[in-house]
PyMOL CGO cylinders between C-alpha atoms (Angstrom):
from pymol import cmd
from pymol.cgo import CYLINDER

trace = [
    CYLINDER, 89.23, 82.74, 102.16, 89.85, 85.93, 104.19, 0.3, 1, 1, 1, 1, 1, 1,
    CYLINDER, 89.85, 85.93, 104.19, 93.69, 85.36, 103.47, 0.3, 1, 1, 1, 1, 1, 1,
    CYLINDER, 93.69, 85.36, 103.47, 93.28, 85.04, 100.03, 0.3, 1, 1, 1, 1, 1, 1,
    CYLINDER, 93.28, 85.04, 100.03, 91.11, 88.14, 99.74, 0.3, 1, 1, 1, 1, 1, 1,
    CYLINDER, 91.11, 88.14, 99.74, 94.00, 90.04, 101.50, 0.3, 1, 1, 1, 1, 1, 1,
    CYLINDER, 94.00, 90.04, 101.50, 96.83, 89.15, 99.25, 0.3, 1, 1, 1, 1, 1, 1,
    CYLINDER, 96.83, 89.15, 99.25, 95.93, 91.58, 96.49, 0.3, 1, 1, 1, 1, 1, 1,
    CYLINDER, 95.93, 91.58, 96.49, 96.28, 94.57, 99.03, 0.3, 1, 1, 1, 1, 1, 1,
    CYLINDER, 96.28, 94.57, 99.03, 99.58, 93.17, 100.36, 0.3, 1, 1, 1, 1, 1, 1,
    CYLINDER, 99.58, 93.17, 100.36, 100.77, 92.61, 96.77, 0.3, 1, 1, 1, 1, 1, 1,
    CYLINDER, 100.77, 92.61, 96.77, 100.10, 96.31, 95.93, 0.3, 1, 1, 1, 1, 1, 1,
    CYLINDER, 100.10, 96.31, 95.93, 101.89, 97.58, 99.14, 0.3, 1, 1, 1, 1, 1, 1,
    CYLINDER, 101.89, 97.58, 99.14, 104.83, 95.50, 97.90, 0.3, 1, 1, 1, 1, 1, 1,
    CYLINDER, 104.83, 95.50, 97.90, 104.75, 97.28, 94.44, 0.3, 1, 1, 1, 1, 1, 1,
    CYLINDER, 104.75, 97.28, 94.44, 104.60, 100.54, 96.07, 0.3, 1, 1, 1, 1, 1, 1,
    CYLINDER, 104.60, 100.54, 96.07, 107.69, 99.86, 98.25, 0.3, 1, 1, 1, 1, 1, 1,
    CYLINDER, 107.69, 99.86, 98.25, 109.70, 97.95, 95.51, 0.3, 1, 1, 1, 1, 1, 1,
    CYLINDER, 109.70, 97.95, 95.51, 108.88, 101.11, 92.98, 0.3, 1, 1, 1, 1, 1, 1,
    CYLINDER, 108.88, 101.11, 92.98, 110.10, 103.43, 95.63, 0.3, 1, 1, 1, 1, 1, 1,
    CYLINDER, 110.10, 103.43, 95.63, 113.38, 101.47, 96.26, 0.3, 1, 1, 1, 1, 1, 1,
    CYLINDER, 113.38, 101.47, 96.26, 114.08, 101.09, 92.68, 0.3, 1, 1, 1, 1, 1, 1,
    CYLINDER, 114.08, 101.09, 92.68, 113.83, 104.53, 91.65, 0.3, 1, 1, 1, 1, 1, 1,
    CYLINDER, 113.83, 104.53, 91.65, 116.15, 105.37, 94.80, 0.3, 1, 1, 1, 1, 1, 1,
    CYLINDER, 116.15, 105.37, 94.80, 118.62, 102.32, 93.72, 0.3, 1, 1, 1, 1, 1, 1,
    CYLINDER, 118.62, 102.32, 93.72, 121.81, 104.66, 93.17, 0.3, 1, 1, 1, 1, 1, 1,
    CYLINDER, 121.81, 104.66, 93.17, 121.20, 106.50, 96.47, 0.3, 1, 1, 1, 1, 1, 1,
    CYLINDER, 121.20, 106.50, 96.47, 120.72, 103.33, 98.49, 0.3, 1, 1, 1, 1, 1, 1,
    CYLINDER, 120.72, 103.33, 98.49, 123.84, 101.74, 96.85, 0.3, 1, 1, 1, 1, 1, 1,
    CYLINDER, 123.84, 101.74, 96.85, 125.75, 104.67, 97.82, 0.3, 1, 1, 1, 1, 1, 1,
    CYLINDER, 125.75, 104.67, 97.82, 124.49, 104.67, 101.48, 0.3, 1, 1, 1, 1, 1, 1,
    CYLINDER, 124.49, 104.67, 101.48, 124.79, 101.00, 101.72, 0.3, 1, 1, 1, 1, 1, 1,
    CYLINDER, 124.79, 101.00, 101.72, 121.22, 100.63, 102.47, 0.3, 1, 1, 1, 1, 1, 1,
    CYLINDER, 121.22, 100.63, 102.47, 120.21, 96.97, 101.90, 0.3, 1, 1, 1, 1, 1, 1,
    CYLINDER, 120.21, 96.97, 101.90, 116.93, 97.06, 100.29, 0.3, 1, 1, 1, 1, 1, 1,
    CYLINDER, 116.93, 97.06, 100.29, 115.42, 94.26, 97.89, 0.3, 1, 1, 1, 1, 1, 1,
    CYLINDER, 115.42, 94.26, 97.89, 116.19, 96.21, 94.56, 0.3, 1, 1, 1, 1, 1, 1,
    CYLINDER, 116.19, 96.21, 94.56, 120.00, 96.47, 95.94, 0.3, 1, 1, 1, 1, 1, 1,
    CYLINDER, 120.00, 96.47, 95.94, 120.27, 92.90, 96.99, 0.3, 1, 1, 1, 1, 1, 1,
    CYLINDER, 120.27, 92.90, 96.99, 118.64, 91.44, 93.64, 0.3, 1, 1, 1, 1, 1, 1,
    CYLINDER, 118.64, 91.44, 93.64, 119.53, 94.26, 91.13, 0.3, 1, 1, 1, 1, 1, 1,
    CYLINDER, 119.53, 94.26, 91.13, 117.67, 96.36, 89.13, 0.3, 1, 1, 1, 1, 1, 1,
    CYLINDER, 117.67, 96.36, 89.13, 116.25, 93.96, 86.59, 0.3, 1, 1, 1, 1, 1, 1,
    CYLINDER, 116.25, 93.96, 86.59, 115.16, 91.23, 88.85, 0.3, 1, 1, 1, 1, 1, 1,
    CYLINDER, 115.16, 91.23, 88.85, 113.41, 94.11, 91.18, 0.3, 1, 1, 1, 1, 1, 1,
    CYLINDER, 113.41, 94.11, 91.18, 111.51, 95.35, 88.05, 0.3, 1, 1, 1, 1, 1, 1,
    CYLINDER, 111.51, 95.35, 88.05, 110.40, 91.98, 87.33, 0.3, 1, 1, 1, 1, 1, 1,
    CYLINDER, 110.40, 91.98, 87.33, 109.27, 91.04, 90.85, 0.3, 1, 1, 1, 1, 1, 1,
    CYLINDER, 109.27, 91.04, 90.85, 107.22, 94.37, 90.99, 0.3, 1, 1, 1, 1, 1, 1,
    CYLINDER, 107.22, 94.37, 90.99, 105.46, 93.54, 87.42, 0.3, 1, 1, 1, 1, 1, 1,
    CYLINDER, 105.46, 93.54, 87.42, 104.89, 89.97, 88.74, 0.3, 1, 1, 1, 1, 1, 1,
    CYLINDER, 104.89, 89.97, 88.74, 103.29, 91.41, 91.94, 0.3, 1, 1, 1, 1, 1, 1,
    CYLINDER, 103.29, 91.41, 91.94, 101.14, 93.35, 90.00, 0.3, 1, 1, 1, 1, 1, 1,
    CYLINDER, 101.14, 93.35, 90.00, 99.85, 90.86, 87.64, 0.3, 1, 1, 1, 1, 1, 1,
    CYLINDER, 99.85, 90.86, 87.64, 99.49, 88.34, 90.59, 0.3, 1, 1, 1, 1, 1, 1,
    CYLINDER, 99.49, 88.34, 90.59, 97.51, 91.03, 92.23, 0.3, 1, 1, 1, 1, 1, 1,
    CYLINDER, 97.51, 91.03, 92.23, 95.11, 91.53, 89.50, 0.3, 1, 1, 1, 1, 1, 1,
    CYLINDER, 95.11, 91.53, 89.50, 94.95, 87.90, 88.83, 0.3, 1, 1, 1, 1, 1, 1,
    CYLINDER, 94.95, 87.90, 88.83, 94.00, 86.89, 92.29, 0.3, 1, 1, 1, 1, 1, 1,
    CYLINDER, 94.00, 86.89, 92.29, 91.00, 89.62, 92.17, 0.3, 1, 1, 1, 1, 1, 1,
    CYLINDER, 91.00, 89.62, 92.17, 89.88, 88.25, 88.90, 0.3, 1, 1, 1, 1, 1, 1,
    CYLINDER, 89.88, 88.25, 88.90, 89.87, 84.56, 90.41, 0.3, 1, 1, 1, 1, 1, 1,
    CYLINDER, 89.87, 84.56, 90.41, 88.14, 85.61, 93.48, 0.3, 1, 1, 1, 1, 1, 1,
    CYLINDER, 88.14, 85.61, 93.48, 85.28, 87.39, 91.55, 0.3, 1, 1, 1, 1, 1, 1,
    CYLINDER, 85.28, 87.39, 91.55, 85.29, 84.08, 89.11, 0.3, 1, 1, 1, 1, 1, 1,
    CYLINDER, 85.29, 84.08, 89.11, 84.76, 81.78, 92.30, 0.3, 1, 1, 1, 1, 1, 1,
    CYLINDER, 84.76, 81.78, 92.30, 82.19, 84.51, 93.77, 0.3, 1, 1, 1, 1, 1, 1,
    CYLINDER, 82.19, 84.51, 93.77, 84.16, 84.71, 96.93, 0.3, 1, 1, 1, 1, 1, 1,
    CYLINDER, 84.16, 84.71, 96.93, 82.26, 86.40, 99.53, 0.3, 1, 1, 1, 1, 1, 1,
]
cmd.load_cgo(trace, "trace")
């Protein structure tokens, strides 16, 4: 249960890092920095970010629904 409760926080960190590196995509491409947005492309990185946000809120809603403590 503790692992499940920690996932939303980790997913929020993922969204912050992906958003930061998606904004710097052209600079990272120029410097040949291999971030996830560079490897998968801007569109895929945006979908991964959106999915992580939805999954984070979904997990919180699920934990509230099952009354995890």
